[in-house]
C-alpha positions as CSV (number, residue, x, y, z in Angstrom):
1,M,-19.3,-3.4,8.3
2,A,-18.4,-0.9,11.2
3,N,-15.2,0.7,11.2
4,T,-12.6,-1.7,9.2
5,I,-9.0,-1.3,8.8
6,L,-7.7,-3.1,5.7
7,V,-3.8,-4.1,5.4
8,G,-1.4,-5.9,3.1
9,A,-0.4,-9.0,4.9
10,Q,2.6,-9.6,2.7
11,W,5.1,-7.1,0.9
12,G,2.6,-4.7,-0.5
13,D,1.1,-5.2,-4.0
14,E,-1.5,-7.7,-2.4
15,G,-4.5,-6.3,-4.4
16,K,-5.7,-4.2,-1.7
17,G,-7.2,-1.7,-4.4
18,K,-9.6,-4.2,-5.5
19,I,-10.5,-5.3,-2.2
20,I,-11.1,-1.7,-0.8
21,D,-13.4,-1.0,-3.9
22,V,-15.4,-4.0,-2.9
23,L,-15.6,-3.3,0.8
24,T,-16.5,0.3,-0.1
25,E,-19.7,-0.6,-1.2
26,Q,-20.7,-1.2,2.5
27,A,-18.8,2.0,3.9
28,D,-19.7,5.4,3.8
29,V,-16.0,7.0,4.3
30,V,-12.7,5.8,2.9
31,V,-9.6,6.9,4.7
32,R,-6.0,6.6,3.3
33,Y,-3.7,6.7,6.4
34,A,-0.2,6.1,5.5
35,G,2.2,6.3,2.6
36,G,2.5,8.4,-0.4
37,N,2.4,8.2,-4.3
38,N,4.9,5.4,-4.2
39,A,1.9,3.2,-3.9
40,G,-0.4,2.3,-6.7
41,H,-4.0,0.9,-6.3
42,T,-5.4,-0.7,-9.5
43,V,-9.2,-1.2,-9.7
44,I,-11.2,-2.6,-12.8
45,V,-14.9,-1.7,-13.2
46,N,-16.7,-2.9,-16.1
47,G,-13.6,-3.5,-17.9
48,K,-12.3,0.1,-17.4
49,K,-8.9,0.1,-15.6
50,S,-8.1,3.0,-13.0
51,V,-4.7,3.3,-11.1
52,L,-4.7,5.5,-8.1
53,H,-1.9,6.6,-6.2
54,L,-2.9,8.8,-3.5
55,I,-6.7,9.1,-3.6
56,P,-8.7,6.2,-2.0
57,S,-10.2,3.9,-4.5
58,G,-13.5,4.5,-3.0
59,I,-13.6,7.8,-5.3
60,L,-14.8,5.3,-8.0
61,R,-18.1,4.8,-6.3
62,K,-20.8,7.4,-5.9
63,N,-21.9,9.2,-2.6
64,K,-18.5,8.0,-0.8
65,L,-16.3,10.3,1.1
66,C,-12.6,9.9,0.4
67,V,-10.0,11.3,3.0
68,I,-6.3,11.6,2.9
69,G,-5.4,11.6,6.5
70,N,-2.6,13.2,8.5
71,G,-0.3,10.2,8.3
72,V,0.0,10.5,4.5
73,V,2.8,12.5,2.7
74,C,1.5,14.2,-0.2
75,D,3.1,15.1,-3.5
76,P,0.7,18.1,-4.4
77,L,1.5,18.0,-8.1
78,G,1.0,14.3,-8.3
79,L,-2.4,14.6,-6.5
80,V,-3.6,17.4,-8.9
81,Q,-2.6,15.5,-11.9
82,E,-4.6,12.4,-10.4
83,M,-7.7,14.6,-9.8
84,E,-7.5,15.8,-13.4
85,G,-7.0,12.5,-14.7
86,L,-10.2,11.3,-12.9
87,A,-12.1,14.3,-14.3
88,K,-11.2,13.4,-17.6
89,S,-12.6,9.9,-17.2
90,G,-15.9,11.3,-15.9
91,I,-15.2,11.0,-12.1
92,K,-15.9,14.3,-10.4
93,V,-13.7,14.9,-7.6
94,T,-15.3,17.5,-5.3
95,P,-15.0,18.9,-1.7
96,K,-18.1,16.8,-1.2
97,N,-16.5,13.5,-1.9
98,F,-12.8,14.2,-1.3
99,V,-11.1,15.8,1.7
100,L,-7.2,16.4,2.3
101,S,-5.8,16.7,5.8
102,E,-4.4,19.9,6.5
103,T,-1.7,18.4,8.7
104,A,-0.4,15.8,6.1
105,H,3.1,16.4,5.0
106,V,4.2,17.7,1.6
107,V,6.6,16.0,-0.8
108,L,8.7,18.3,-2.4
109,P,11.4,18.3,-5.2
110,Y,14.5,18.0,-3.0
111,H,12.9,14.9,-1.3
112,R,12.9,13.3,-4.7
113,E,16.3,14.2,-5.6
114,L,17.5,13.2,-2.1
115,D,15.9,9.8,-2.6
116,A,17.4,9.1,-5.9
117,Q,20.9,10.3,-4.8
118,R,20.9,8.1,-1.7
119,E,20.1,5.2,-3.8
120,V,23.0,5.8,-6.2
121,I,25.4,6.1,-3.4
122,K,24.3,2.8,-1.8
123,G,25.1,0.9,-5.0
124,K,24.5,-2.7,-4.8
125,N,23.1,-2.3,-1.1
126,K,20.3,0.1,-2.5
127,I,16.8,-0.5,-0.8
128,G,14.8,-0.4,-4.2
129,T,12.8,2.7,-3.6
130,T,10.3,4.3,-6.1
131,K,12.5,7.3,-5.9
132,R,9.3,9.4,-5.3
133,G,10.8,11.2,-2.1
134,I,8.8,9.5,0.5
135,G,11.4,8.4,2.7
136,P,13.2,11.9,2.9
137,A,9.8,13.6,3.4
138,Y,8.9,11.2,6.3
139,G,12.6,12.1,7.5
140,D,11.6,15.7,7.5
141,K,8.4,15.1,9.3
142,A,10.3,13.3,12.2
143,A,13.1,16.0,12.1
144,R,10.4,18.6,12.7
145,V,11.4,20.5,9.4
146,G,8.6,19.5,6.9
147,L,6.1,21.7,5.3
148,R,2.4,20.6,5.9
149,I,-0.5,20.9,3.6
150,A,-1.6,24.0,5.8
151,D,1.7,25.7,4.7
152,L,1.1,24.8,1.2
153,V,-2.3,26.5,1.1
154,D,-0.9,29.7,2.5
155,S,1.1,31.4,-0.2
156,D,3.1,34.0,2.2
157,R,4.0,31.1,4.5
158,L,4.8,28.8,1.8
159,K,7.3,31.2,0.2
160,E,9.0,31.8,3.6
161,K,9.5,28.1,4.6
162,L,10.2,26.8,1.0
163,A,12.9,29.5,0.6
164,A,14.6,28.3,3.8
165,R,14.3,24.7,2.9
166,I,15.5,24.8,-0.5
167,K,18.4,26.7,0.4
168,E,19.4,24.1,3.0
169,N,18.8,21.1,0.7
170,N,20.5,22.7,-2.3
171,A,23.8,22.6,-0.3
172,V,23.2,19.0,0.4
173,L,22.2,18.1,-3.2
174,K,25.3,19.9,-4.3
175,S,27.6,17.9,-1.8
176,L,26.1,14.7,-3.5
177,G,26.9,16.1,-7.1
178,A,23.3,16.9,-8.0
179,K,22.0,20.1,-9.6
180,P,20.4,22.7,-7.3
181,L,16.8,23.5,-7.4
182,S,15.2,26.8,-8.5
183,F,13.3,28.4,-5.8
184,A,11.2,30.4,-8.3
185,K,10.0,27.3,-10.1
186,V,9.3,25.2,-7.2
187,F,7.4,28.0,-5.6
188,A,5.5,28.7,-8.8
189,D,4.5,25.1,-9.3
190,Y,3.5,24.4,-5.7
191,D,1.7,27.7,-5.0
192,K,-0.5,27.0,-8.1
193,A,-1.2,23.4,-6.7
194,G,-1.9,25.0,-3.2
195,K,-4.5,27.1,-4.8
196,F,-6.0,24.2,-6.6
197,L,-6.3,22.0,-3.4
198,K,-7.2,24.7,-0.9
199,P,-11.0,24.1,-1.2
200,F,-10.4,20.4,-0.3
201,V,-8.3,20.9,2.8
202,A,-9.7,20.5,6.1
203,N,-9.1,19.3,9.7
204,T,-9.8,15.6,9.0
205,V,-9.5,14.5,12.6
206,V,-12.7,16.7,13.7
207,L,-14.4,15.6,10.5
208,L,-14.0,11.8,11.0
209,H,-15.1,11.9,14.7
210,D,-18.2,13.9,13.6
211,A,-18.8,11.2,11.0
212,M,-18.4,8.5,13.6
213,N,-20.7,10.4,16.1
214,R,-23.3,10.2,13.3
215,G,-23.0,6.4,13.0
216,V,-21.1,6.5,9.8
217,E,-19.0,3.3,8.8
218,M,-15.6,3.9,7.8
219,L,-12.8,1.8,5.8
220,F,-9.2,2.7,6.6
221,E,-6.7,1.8,3.9
222,G,-2.9,1.8,3.9
223,A,-0.2,1.4,1.4
224,Q,2.3,-1.3,0.9
225,G,2.3,-4.3,3.3
226,T,3.2,-5.5,6.7
227,F,6.8,-6.5,5.9
228,L,7.5,-2.9,4.5
229,D,6.4,-1.4,7.7
230,I,9.2,1.0,9.1
231,D,9.0,-0.8,12.6
232,H,7.7,-4.4,11.7
233,G,9.2,-4.9,8.1
234,T,12.2,-6.2,6.7
235,Y,14.4,-3.2,8.0
236,P,16.1,-1.4,6.3
237,F,14.3,-2.8,3.1
238,V,11.1,-1.1,4.1
239,T,9.0,2.0,3.3
240,S,9.0,5.0,5.9
241,S,5.5,4.7,7.4
242,N,3.7,2.4,9.5
243,T,1.7,0.3,6.9
244,T,0.4,-2.2,9.9
245,A,-3.1,-1.7,11.5
246,G,-1.7,0.8,14.3
247,G,-0.8,3.0,11.6
248,A,-4.4,3.7,10.8
249,C,-4.9,5.2,14.2
250,T,-1.9,7.5,14.2
251,G,-2.5,8.4,10.5
252,S,-6.2,9.4,11.0
253,G,-6.5,10.4,14.6
254,V,-9.2,7.8,15.2
255,P,-8.5,5.9,18.4
256,P,-8.0,2.1,18.6
257,H,-11.4,1.5,20.7
258,R,-13.2,2.7,17.6
259,M,-11.9,0.2,15.2
260,D,-14.0,-2.9,15.0
261,R,-12.0,-5.2,12.8
262,V,-9.0,-5.7,10.6
263,V,-9.1,-7.4,7.1
264,G,-5.6,-8.6,5.8
265,V,-5.1,-8.9,2.2
266,M,-2.7,-11.4,0.8
267,K,-2.2,-13.1,-2.4
268,A,-2.3,-16.8,-3.1
269,Y,1.1,-16.6,-3.7
270,T,4.0,-14.2,-2.6
271,T,5.6,-11.2,-4.3
272,R,7.8,-8.3,-3.6
273,V,9.1,-5.2,-5.3
274,G,12.7,-3.9,-4.6
275,E,15.4,-5.0,-2.7
276,G,15.4,-7.2,0.6
277,P,14.8,-10.9,1.8
278,L,12.0,-12.9,0.1
279,P,12.4,-16.5,1.5
280,T,10.2,-18.1,-1.1
281,E,11.2,-16.6,-4.2
282,N,11.4,-18.9,-7.1
283,Q,12.2,-18.4,-10.6
284,V,9.6,-20.9,-12.0
285,I,6.8,-19.1,-10.6
286,S,8.1,-15.8,-11.4
287,D,8.5,-16.7,-15.0
288,L,5.0,-18.2,-15.1
289,L,3.4,-15.1,-13.6
290,H,5.3,-12.7,-15.8
291,G,4.6,-14.7,-18.7
292,M,1.0,-14.4,-18.0
293,G,1.4,-10.4,-18.0
294,R,1.0,-10.2,-14.4
295,E,3.1,-9.0,-11.6
296,F,4.1,-5.5,-12.9
297,G,4.1,-2.7,-10.5
298,A,1.2,-0.2,-10.9
299,T,3.5,2.7,-10.0
300,T,6.7,1.8,-11.5
301,G,6.0,-0.9,-14.1
302,R,8.9,-2.9,-12.4
303,A,8.5,-6.8,-12.7
304,R,7.8,-8.1,-9.1
305,R,9.9,-10.9,-7.7
306,C,7.5,-13.7,-7.1
307,G,7.5,-16.8,-4.8
308,W,5.3,-19.5,-3.1
309,F,2.9,-18.7,-0.5
310,D,4.8,-17.8,2.9
311,S,2.4,-18.8,5.7
312,V,5.4,-17.9,8.3
313,A,4.8,-14.3,7.0
314,T,1.2,-14.2,6.9
315,R,0.7,-15.8,10.3
316,H,3.4,-13.2,11.7
317,A,1.2,-10.4,10.0
318,T,-1.8,-11.7,11.4
319,M,-0.2,-11.4,15.0
320,V,1.0,-8.0,14.3
321,N,-1.9,-6.6,12.7
322,G,-4.7,-8.4,14.9
323,I,-6.1,-9.7,11.5
324,D,-9.6,-11.0,11.8
325,D,-10.7,-11.8,8.2
326,L,-8.6,-12.6,5.1
327,A,-9.0,-11.7,1.6
328,V,-7.2,-13.9,-0.9
329,T,-6.4,-12.6,-4.2
330,N,-5.0,-13.6,-7.5
331,L,-6.1,-17.3,-6.9
332,D,-6.4,-17.6,-10.7
333,G,-2.8,-16.9,-11.0
334,L,-2.1,-20.7,-9.9
335,D,-4.8,-22.3,-12.2
336,T,-2.2,-24.1,-14.2
337,V,0.1,-25.1,-11.6
338,E,0.2,-28.9,-10.9
339,S,1.9,-28.9,-7.6
340,I,1.7,-26.1,-5.2
341,K,4.4,-25.1,-2.3
342,V,3.6,-23.5,0.6
343,C,6.2,-22.3,3.2
344,I,5.5,-23.6,6.7
345,A,8.7,-22.8,8.5
346,Y,12.0,-21.4,7.9
347,R,15.2,-23.1,8.7
348,H,18.6,-21.3,9.5
349,G,21.5,-23.5,10.2
350,K,20.1,-25.8,12.9
351,K,17.5,-23.4,13.9
352,R,13.7,-23.7,12.8
353,Y,11.7,-20.4,12.8
354,D,7.8,-20.3,13.1
355,Y,8.0,-16.6,12.9
356,V,9.8,-13.9,11.0
357,P,13.2,-13.2,12.5
358,N,13.9,-9.3,12.7
359,D,17.4,-9.6,11.5
360,A,17.1,-9.0,7.6
361,Q,20.4,-10.9,7.0
362,V,19.2,-13.9,9.0
363,L,15.9,-13.8,7.1
364,A,17.8,-13.5,3.8
365,E,19.8,-16.7,4.8
366,C,16.7,-18.7,5.9
367,E,15.5,-21.7,3.8
368,P,11.9,-22.4,3.5
369,V,10.3,-25.6,4.8
370,Y,7.6,-26.5,2.3
371,A,4.3,-28.5,2.3
372,E,3.2,-29.3,-1.1
373,F,-0.8,-29.1,-2.3
374,E,-2.3,-30.6,-5.5
375,G,-3.1,-28.0,-8.0
376,W,-6.6,-27.8,-9.7
377,C,-5.5,-27.2,-13.2
378,T,-8.7,-25.8,-14.2
379,P,-9.8,-22.0,-14.9
380,T,-11.3,-20.5,-11.7
381,D,-11.9,-16.9,-13.2
382,K,-15.5,-17.5,-14.2
383,C,-16.3,-19.1,-10.7
384,K,-19.0,-16.9,-8.8
385,T,-19.6,-18.9,-5.7
386,W,-17.6,-21.0,-3.1
387,K,-19.0,-24.2,-4.3
388,Q,-18.2,-23.3,-7.8
389,L,-14.5,-23.5,-7.0
390,P,-12.6,-26.7,-7.7
391,A,-12.4,-28.8,-4.6
392,K,-8.7,-28.8,-4.7
393,A,-8.7,-25.0,-4.8
394,R,-11.3,-24.9,-1.9
395,A,-8.7,-27.1,0.1
396,Y,-5.8,-24.9,-0.7
397,L,-7.6,-21.7,0.5
398,K,-8.5,-23.5,3.7
399,A,-5.0,-24.5,4.3
400,I,-3.4,-21.2,4.0
401,A,-6.2,-19.6,6.0
402,E,-5.6,-22.1,8.8
403,L,-1.8,-21.7,8.6
404,T,-2.3,-18.0,8.6
405,G,-4.3,-18.0,11.7
406,A,-7.5,-15.9,10.5
407,K,-10.7,-16.8,9.1
408,L,-11.1,-16.8,5.3
409,F,-13.4,-13.9,4.1
410,I,-12.9,-13.3,0.4
411,A,-11.3,-15.2,-2.3
412,S,-10.7,-13.2,-5.5
413,V,-10.4,-14.9,-8.9
414,G,-9.7,-11.8,-11.0
415,P,-9.3,-8.1,-11.1
416,G,-12.9,-7.4,-11.6
417,R,-15.5,-6.4,-9.2
418,E,-17.6,-9.4,-10.1
419,Q,-14.6,-11.6,-9.7
420,T,-15.0,-11.7,-5.9
421,I,-16.2,-14.7,-4.0
422,F,-17.6,-14.2,-0.5
423,V,-16.7,-17.2,1.6
């Protein structure tokens, strides 16, 4: 498999967790390179559901090394809770199968409070964040005042730096009408988490290069999707990290020329959580998918906004990420739809767009130009091979891959590992 970057080609929630799990069979190391515990990867193995927020889903397989890279912002309390939860379900997390970068930044309680207060202040103009403190943590990183994991695992340094940061942030929180934080409590909780995590902490850049020099194959996983990227997404309705393929290099320390291919994951339709433009949003398909019990966030439980497949967006994602292969998930979600629409362009006044405009307001005002495809109206969830898929489903997959501009690699017809068709 060589070194593979796996990215979301839409607005996140494309089913990356399952595809990562499937591809991990061929990889030795799985690296998370961006985001925080605002993301959730859901994996179902033998009917058992696991939801992971920080640890790469490769942890569910034996003899795989999972790495949280330097580009991630890590909530230590959430990470410890996740590790303890895995242990309770019989999955051992040890320094042999999990390593945390010493230069990953730490999400602290004032980050979460600031996140929540800023959303309140914005009112109807809110971004729709998960309020997990991810944006403020990346903000501190950019402002060069953040704490890193290396600080967390050194009690004396943690005490000194945390005291200064809580004093400053309490003043800000007070001005926003929020309650100040107790330094003693925050220090006690985070020092305890630091002691727990210390055996797992390492220089992951050196570790990954040593692994590459031994010929080890790696899979790089991001969080969210292309259009939540801080630079290439529908700003300001984005996350605070580079979710696109370039983020795999900056977030891991592995250079571009050591990356071999990019796999883009996308649903057979389109979804989005939170605010911001979604040109193909459609109430009928939203009601259909929600009625099936689908499209609720793994992290927040929020109902996702749903729409028809947007090939303008996925084609743009292919361009930005350099996507070689496509994994199309949730094909079975369209099994009962008689006529399926696909957006092939946007229209804004007299102008036609074949790419995603950078101006979020313009994008929000765009009207989709649709092509229509006949539905297959038969279940696909039991299909095991390409030939077993209905002819109309195969035609639809071929069409959206061609419109996207990359090679169809995987078609997923359900959440289980066994519901994966390699094309």
